[in-house]
C-alpha positions as CSV (number, residue, x, y, z in Angstrom):
1,M,88.6,156.4,102.8
2,S,91.6,154.3,103.7
3,H,89.4,151.3,104.2
4,R,88.0,151.9,100.7
5,I,91.5,152.0,99.2
6,E,92.4,148.8,101.0
7,A,89.2,147.1,99.7
8,D,90.0,148.3,96.1
9,E,93.6,147.0,96.4
10,W,92.3,143.6,97.6
11,T,89.8,143.4,94.7
12,E,92.6,144.2,92.3
13,R,94.9,141.6,93.8
14,I,92.2,138.9,93.5
15,A,91.6,139.8,89.9
16,E,95.4,139.6,89.2
17,H,95.6,136.2,90.8
18,Q,92.5,134.9,89.0
19,A,94.1,135.8,85.6
20,M,97.4,134.1,86.4
21,F,95.7,131.1,87.9
22,G,93.2,130.7,85.0
23,N,95.9,130.9,82.4
24,R,98.0,128.3,84.1
25,L,95.1,126.0,84.4
26,R,94.2,126.2,80.7
27,K,97.8,125.5,79.7
28,R,98.2,122.5,82.1
29,E,94.9,121.0,81.0
30,R,95.8,121.2,77.3
31,H,99.0,119.3,78.1
32,L,97.6,116.8,80.6
33,R,94.5,115.9,78.6
34,R,96.7,114.3,76.0
35,W,99.0,112.7,78.6
36,A,96.0,111.3,80.6
37,K,94.5,109.7,77.5
38,R,97.9,108.2,76.7
39,E,98.4,106.9,80.2
40,A,94.7,105.8,80.6
41,V,94.1,107.8,83.8
42,S,91.1,109.9,84.7
43,A,92.5,111.3,88.0
44,Y,95.6,113.5,88.1
45,R,97.0,116.7,89.5
46,L,96.0,119.7,87.4
47,Y,97.8,122.4,89.4
48,D,100.7,121.9,91.8
49,A,101.0,125.3,93.6
50,E,103.2,126.5,90.8
51,I,102.4,130.2,91.2
52,P,103.6,131.5,94.6
53,E,100.7,133.9,94.8
54,V,98.2,131.1,94.4
55,P,99.2,128.4,97.0
56,L,96.7,125.8,95.9
57,Y,96.7,122.2,94.7
58,V,94.0,121.2,92.2
59,D,93.4,117.5,91.5
60,R,91.0,116.4,88.8
61,Y,88.8,113.3,89.2
62,N,86.8,112.7,86.1
63,E,84.8,115.9,85.7
64,F,85.2,116.8,89.4
65,Y,87.9,119.0,91.1
66,V,89.4,118.9,94.6
67,V,91.1,122.1,95.6
68,S,93.5,122.0,98.6
69,W,94.3,125.4,100.1
70,L,97.7,125.7,101.8
71,I,96.2,128.0,104.3
72,P,98.5,130.7,105.8
73,R,98.7,130.9,109.6
74,A,97.2,134.4,109.6
75,L,94.0,132.9,107.9
76,R,93.5,129.8,110.1
77,S,90.2,131.3,111.3
78,W,88.8,130.5,107.8
79,E,89.7,126.7,108.1
80,E,86.1,125.7,109.0
81,H,84.5,127.7,106.2
82,P,87.1,128.3,103.5
83,W,84.4,129.0,100.8
84,D,83.5,132.2,102.6
85,H,87.0,133.7,102.1
86,P,86.8,136.2,99.1
87,W,90.3,135.2,97.8
88,L,89.5,131.5,97.7
89,A,86.1,132.1,96.2
90,G,87.8,134.1,93.5
91,M,90.2,131.3,92.7
92,V,87.4,128.8,92.6
93,G,85.6,131.1,90.2
94,A,88.7,131.2,88.0
95,L,88.9,127.4,88.0
96,C,85.3,127.1,87.0
97,E,85.7,129.6,84.1
98,A,88.9,128.0,82.9
99,M,87.6,124.4,83.0
100,G,84.1,125.2,81.9
101,T,82.6,123.7,85.1
102,T,80.4,124.8,88.0
103,E,81.0,125.2,91.8
104,E,78.9,122.0,92.4
105,K,81.7,120.0,90.9
106,V,84.4,121.6,93.1
107,Y,85.4,120.3,96.6
108,V,87.6,122.4,98.8
109,R,90.0,121.3,101.5
110,T,92.3,123.3,103.8
111,R,95.7,122.0,104.6
112,R,98.5,123.1,106.9
113,P,101.8,121.5,107.8
114,T,101.2,118.6,110.2
115,R,102.9,115.4,111.2
116,G,99.8,113.3,111.7
117,Q,97.7,110.5,110.2
118,V,95.6,113.0,108.2
119,Q,94.1,110.5,105.8
120,Y,92.0,109.0,108.6
121,E,90.4,112.3,109.5
122,R,86.8,112.7,108.5
123,V,85.7,116.2,107.5
124,S,82.2,115.6,106.1
125,T,79.4,113.0,105.7
126,K,78.3,113.9,102.2
127,E,79.5,110.6,100.8
128,T,80.4,111.9,97.3
129,R,81.8,108.8,95.8
130,I,82.8,108.1,92.2
131,V,85.0,105.6,90.3
132,V,88.1,106.7,88.5
133,Q,90.4,104.8,86.2
134,E,94.1,104.2,86.3
135,H,95.8,102.0,83.7
136,G,92.7,100.1,83.0
137,L,91.8,99.6,86.7
138,D,88.9,101.0,88.6
139,F,89.2,102.8,92.0
140,G,86.5,104.2,94.2
141,V,87.3,107.7,95.6
142,N,85.4,109.9,98.1
143,L,85.6,113.5,97.1
144,S,83.9,115.0,100.1
145,D,84.4,113.2,103.4
146,Y,88.1,112.9,104.2
147,V,91.3,114.9,104.0
148,D,92.4,112.5,101.3
149,T,90.2,111.0,98.7
150,G,91.3,107.3,98.9
151,L,93.8,107.3,96.0
152,F,97.2,108.9,96.4
153,L,97.9,110.2,92.9
154,D,101.6,110.7,93.4
155,H,102.2,107.0,93.8
156,R,100.9,106.1,90.3
157,P,104.4,105.3,88.8
158,S,105.2,103.1,91.9
159,R,102.0,101.2,91.5
160,A,102.7,100.6,87.8
161,R,106.2,99.3,88.8
162,V,104.7,96.9,91.3
163,R,102.3,95.7,88.6
164,E,105.2,95.1,86.2
165,V,107.1,92.9,88.7
166,A,104.3,91.1,90.6
167,R,103.7,88.1,88.3
168,G,103.8,84.8,90.3
169,K,104.9,86.6,93.5
170,R,103.6,86.6,97.1
171,V,103.0,90.3,97.9
172,L,102.7,92.0,101.3
173,N,101.2,95.5,101.3
174,L,101.8,97.2,104.6
175,F,99.9,100.3,105.7
176,G,97.8,99.5,102.6
177,Y,95.1,102.2,103.0
178,T,92.5,101.6,100.3
179,G,94.4,98.8,98.5
180,A,95.5,100.6,95.3
181,F,98.9,98.9,95.4
182,A,97.2,95.5,96.1
183,V,94.9,95.9,93.0
184,H,97.9,96.7,90.8
185,A,99.8,93.7,92.2
186,A,96.8,91.4,91.6
187,A,96.4,92.8,88.0
188,G,100.1,92.0,87.4
189,G,99.5,88.3,88.1
190,A,100.6,88.1,91.8
191,Q,100.2,84.6,93.3
192,S,98.7,86.3,96.4
193,V,98.5,89.7,98.0
194,L,98.0,90.4,101.7
195,T,97.0,94.0,102.6
196,L,97.3,95.2,106.2
197,D,96.1,98.5,107.6
198,L,94.9,99.7,111.0
199,S,91.6,101.0,109.8
200,V,88.6,98.8,109.5
201,H,87.0,101.3,107.2
202,Y,89.9,101.5,104.8
203,T,90.5,97.8,104.6
204,A,86.8,97.4,103.7
205,W,87.4,100.0,101.0
206,A,90.4,98.0,99.8
207,R,88.2,94.9,99.6
208,E,85.8,96.9,97.5
209,N,88.5,98.0,95.1
210,L,89.8,94.4,94.8
211,D,86.3,93.1,94.1
212,A,85.5,95.9,91.6
213,N,88.4,94.7,89.5
214,G,87.6,91.0,89.6
215,F,90.0,90.0,92.4
216,T,87.3,88.4,94.6
217,D,89.2,85.4,95.9
218,T,89.7,86.5,99.5
219,A,92.1,83.7,100.2
220,R,94.5,85.0,97.5
221,F,93.7,88.7,97.9
222,A,93.2,89.4,101.5
223,A,92.7,92.7,103.3
224,E,92.9,92.7,107.1
225,A,92.5,95.4,109.7
226,V,95.5,95.0,112.1
227,D,98.0,97.2,114.0
228,V,100.9,96.8,111.5
229,M,103.5,97.6,114.0
230,D,102.1,95.0,116.4
231,W,101.8,92.5,113.6
232,L,105.4,92.9,112.6
233,Q,106.5,92.5,116.2
234,R,104.3,89.5,117.2
235,D,102.7,87.7,114.3
236,A,104.9,88.2,111.2
237,W,107.1,85.2,112.1
238,R,104.0,83.0,111.5
239,E,104.1,84.0,107.8
240,S,106.3,82.4,105.2
241,K,108.5,84.6,103.1
242,Y,107.3,87.2,100.6
243,D,108.7,88.0,97.2
244,L,107.6,91.7,97.1
245,I,106.7,94.1,99.9
246,I,105.2,97.6,99.8
247,L,106.0,99.7,102.8
248,D,104.4,103.1,102.7
249,P,103.8,104.1,106.4
250,P,102.1,107.3,107.5
251,T,104.4,110.0,108.9
252,T,103.1,109.5,112.3
253,S,100.2,107.4,113.7
254,R,98.5,107.5,117.1
255,S,95.3,105.5,117.7
256,K,93.5,103.9,120.6
257,R,93.7,100.6,118.6
258,M,97.5,100.8,118.5
259,R,99.7,99.4,121.3
260,G,102.2,102.3,120.7
261,T,102.8,105.1,118.3
262,L,104.5,105.3,114.9
263,D,107.0,107.9,113.8
264,V,108.5,107.2,110.4
265,Q,111.7,109.0,111.1
266,R,112.2,107.3,114.5
267,D,111.0,103.9,113.4
268,H,112.0,103.4,109.8
269,V,115.2,101.3,110.6
270,W,113.1,98.9,112.7
271,L,110.4,98.7,110.0
272,L,113.0,98.0,107.3
273,E,114.7,95.3,109.4
274,R,111.4,93.5,110.0
275,C,110.6,93.7,106.3
276,A,114.0,92.3,105.3
277,E,113.4,89.3,107.6
278,L,110.1,88.7,105.7
279,L,111.6,88.9,102.2
280,R,113.0,85.8,100.4
281,P,116.5,86.1,99.1
282,G,116.3,88.1,95.9
283,G,113.0,89.5,97.0
284,E,112.2,93.2,96.3
285,M,110.4,96.0,98.1
286,I,109.5,99.6,97.7
287,F,109.8,101.9,100.7
288,S,108.3,105.4,100.6
289,T,107.5,108.2,102.9
290,N,105.7,111.6,102.5
291,Y,107.6,113.1,105.4
292,R,109.3,116.0,103.7
293,R,112.2,116.2,106.2
294,F,112.9,112.5,106.2
295,R,116.5,111.4,106.4
296,P,117.4,107.7,106.3
297,E,119.8,106.6,109.0
298,A,123.2,105.3,107.9
299,D,122.2,101.7,108.8
300,A,118.7,101.9,107.4
301,F,119.3,99.6,104.4
302,V,121.9,97.2,105.9
303,G,119.6,94.2,105.4
304,F,119.5,94.7,101.6
305,K,121.8,93.9,98.8
306,N,120.8,96.9,96.8
307,A,119.1,100.1,97.9
308,E,118.3,102.7,95.1
309,E,116.5,105.9,95.7
310,V,113.9,106.1,92.9
311,T,112.2,109.4,93.7
312,S,113.2,110.7,90.4
313,W,110.8,108.3,88.6
314,S,108.4,107.6,91.4
315,V,107.0,111.1,91.3
316,P,104.8,111.5,88.2
317,E,104.9,114.3,85.7
318,D,101.6,115.8,86.9
319,F,103.5,116.9,90.1
320,P,105.9,119.4,88.4
321,R,106.7,121.4,91.5
322,S,106.2,119.5,94.7
323,R,108.0,116.4,95.9
324,P,105.2,114.7,97.7
325,H,107.3,111.6,98.8
326,R,110.7,110.0,98.7
327,A,111.0,106.3,97.6
328,W,113.6,103.6,97.5
329,W,113.6,100.3,95.6
330,L,115.3,97.6,97.7
331,T,116.6,94.0,96.9
332,R,117.2,91.5,99.6
């Protein structure tokens, strides 16, 4: 009998959470639909873990949805097959009802606190790839195969700022991932853009994004797979100065292709010093990190004339609850 009561209570709890979740989704979608049309974006965060009882993130990519479950420690055994958990299945059902969609258009991830290079982890081989729009530009995303889709939605305002100031400038995009910053810089009229990232796969993806938007001149808009830390240590001196640098390193990075390891808290002063050396006088850069406990050292920005934290505008309005990154705008 006690088991039956527990089962009934669990069913009631799921129904209660479904109702709260569905109502919030409908309200957010009504607001964000108008906002997305005005901003010319087709990929945005629909739900930002705003209800404590429903610890999910929901991102919309065109007509598809990616659900990230902040899985509690007690439920880690469900990480491999989250769809089988009745609570998550209930929340996906609420999402489908609220948005008028089907489960075939919903992709589920599990997430837990880590300090690792999670965007490089492959979780599937389904190859569900689509193209989304951001401010008139096209970006390929993969909804099924990696922990991240290939487009960090929280950096949209920072990419727009880079586009605004890029005209006529030589741009260096470090830890460039799939090249979204590079595409925006090119669209802003940059003289040249060099994107560097450790991953051969992601630099090829960056090349695809550049080509898809008409930036096919590989001499002007280059994407190279290199160990960025090693490049800054050994090869950066070969380069002439840059006018604009984007520095968005992973929280930590360990790879057989790297000479060492990267830890953004430990290494940020060194990274900023190397970037300051590469900037022309008056040059600008944006530095950001998604390490939630990051604290800049007292001497982190000594190589810069101005250092302004811009997190207040760099996090977009479709992230109402979380602070997915911190960012600074720096002038040499």
